[in-house]
C-alpha positions as CSV (number, residue, x, y, z in Angstrom):
1,M,0.1,-0.3,0.0
2,V,1.2,3.3,-0.7
3,L,0.2,6.1,1.1
4,T,0.3,9.6,-0.7
5,Q,-0.1,13.2,1.2
6,G,-3.3,14.8,1.7
7,V,-3.5,19.0,1.7
8,C,-7.0,20.0,2.9
9,L,-9.1,21.6,1.2
10,N,-11.2,24.6,2.8
11,V,-14.2,26.4,1.8
12,R,-15.0,29.9,3.2
13,V,-19.2,30.5,2.5
14,N,-20.3,34.3,4.1
15,D,-23.8,34.8,4.2
16,P,-24.0,38.7,4.9
17,M,-27.8,38.2,5.3
18,N,-27.5,34.7,7.1
19,L,-30.0,32.8,5.4
20,L,-28.2,29.4,6.8
21,P,-28.5,28.0,9.7
22,Q,-26.4,30.0,12.4
23,T,-25.2,26.2,14.1
24,V,-22.4,23.2,12.6
25,N,-24.3,20.1,10.8
26,G,-25.7,17.6,12.0
27,P,-27.6,14.5,12.3
28,W,-30.8,16.4,13.4
29,I,-29.9,19.7,11.3
30,P,-31.3,20.5,8.4
31,R,-28.9,20.7,5.4
32,K,-29.4,23.9,4.1
33,L,-26.1,23.7,1.6
34,V,-23.7,20.9,0.6
35,V,-20.4,21.0,0.2
36,G,-17.8,18.7,-1.4
37,V,-15.6,17.2,-4.3
38,A,-16.2,15.1,-7.3
39,Y,-13.6,12.7,-8.7
40,G,-12.4,10.0,-10.4
41,A,-14.8,7.6,-12.3
42,G,-18.1,9.9,-10.3
43,A,-17.1,9.6,-6.9
44,Y,-18.0,12.2,-4.4
45,Q,-16.8,12.9,-0.9
46,G,-18.6,15.3,1.4
47,A,-17.0,18.8,2.8
48,W,-17.0,18.7,6.7
49,N,-19.1,21.9,7.6
50,T,-15.9,22.8,11.3
51,S,-17.5,25.6,12.0
52,V,-20.6,28.8,11.3
53,D,-19.8,32.1,13.2
54,S,-21.8,34.8,12.2
55,A,-20.6,36.1,9.3
56,G,-20.8,32.6,7.2
57,R,-19.7,29.2,7.7
58,N,-16.4,27.3,7.1
59,Y,-16.6,23.8,5.8
60,Q,-13.1,21.5,4.9
61,L,-11.7,17.8,3.6
62,I,-8.3,16.3,3.3
63,I,-7.8,15.0,-0.4
64,P,-5.2,13.3,-2.1
65,A,-2.2,16.0,-3.5
66,R,-2.0,15.6,-7.4
67,Q,-5.0,14.8,-8.5
68,P,-8.2,16.2,-10.3
69,F,-11.2,17.4,-8.6
70,T,-15.0,19.4,-9.0
71,L,-16.1,21.0,-6.0
72,W,-19.5,20.5,-6.0
73,L,-21.9,23.4,-3.9
74,Y,-26.0,22.6,-4.0
75,S,-28.4,24.4,-2.2
76,T,-32.3,24.4,-2.9
77,D,-32.3,27.2,-0.3
78,V,-29.3,29.3,-1.2
79,A,-28.3,31.7,-4.1
80,L,-24.0,31.4,-4.2
81,A,-21.2,33.2,-6.3
82,D,-17.4,32.8,-6.2
83,A,-14.8,34.9,-5.1
84,S,-15.3,36.9,-8.4
85,G,-19.1,37.1,-8.6
86,T,-19.5,34.6,-10.9
87,M,-23.3,33.2,-9.8
88,V,-22.9,29.1,-8.9
89,A,-24.8,26.9,-11.8
90,S,-28.7,26.3,-10.2
91,P,-28.6,24.0,-8.0
92,A,-25.6,22.0,-7.6
93,G,-22.6,24.7,-9.6
94,G,-18.8,24.4,-8.4
95,A,-14.9,24.7,-10.1
96,A,-12.5,21.9,-11.7
97,F,-8.9,22.0,-10.0
98,Q,-6.1,19.9,-9.6
99,S,-4.6,19.7,-6.3
100,T,-0.9,20.5,-5.9
101,A,1.3,18.5,-3.0
102,G,1.6,21.0,0.0
103,Q,-0.7,23.5,-1.2
104,N,-3.9,23.6,0.4
105,Q,-7.0,24.5,-2.0
106,N,-9.2,27.0,-0.3
107,F,-11.9,29.0,-1.9
108,V,-14.6,31.3,-1.1
109,F,-18.3,31.3,-2.1
110,T,-21.2,34.0,-0.9
111,V,-24.6,33.6,-0.4
112,T,-26.3,35.9,-2.7
113,G,-29.7,36.0,-1.3
114,P,-32.8,33.0,-0.8
115,R,-32.6,30.4,-4.1
């Protein structure tokens, strides 16, 4: 078995209108936003909602380095835009990226309103 060093995928979702729940996702809390990565021949891995603050929420996932991924966000409740202001496809969209050894992947999105 060969182990490869992973890198951290960090996704910040700014929520200036507080449209998402102000609690970390859990088994009894309805998810208004799902964040994860698609890779390989259709595999998917969800990211953990690690924290929530008054301005938004953070998601995190360890992913293998040197692999192509598609960051995937899904919500039927809120509309999202990426850091450049481009709207995320409705209700699911994201960004393709290649993970690099030793370099964490950081993305920022903003809730722009209800869907």
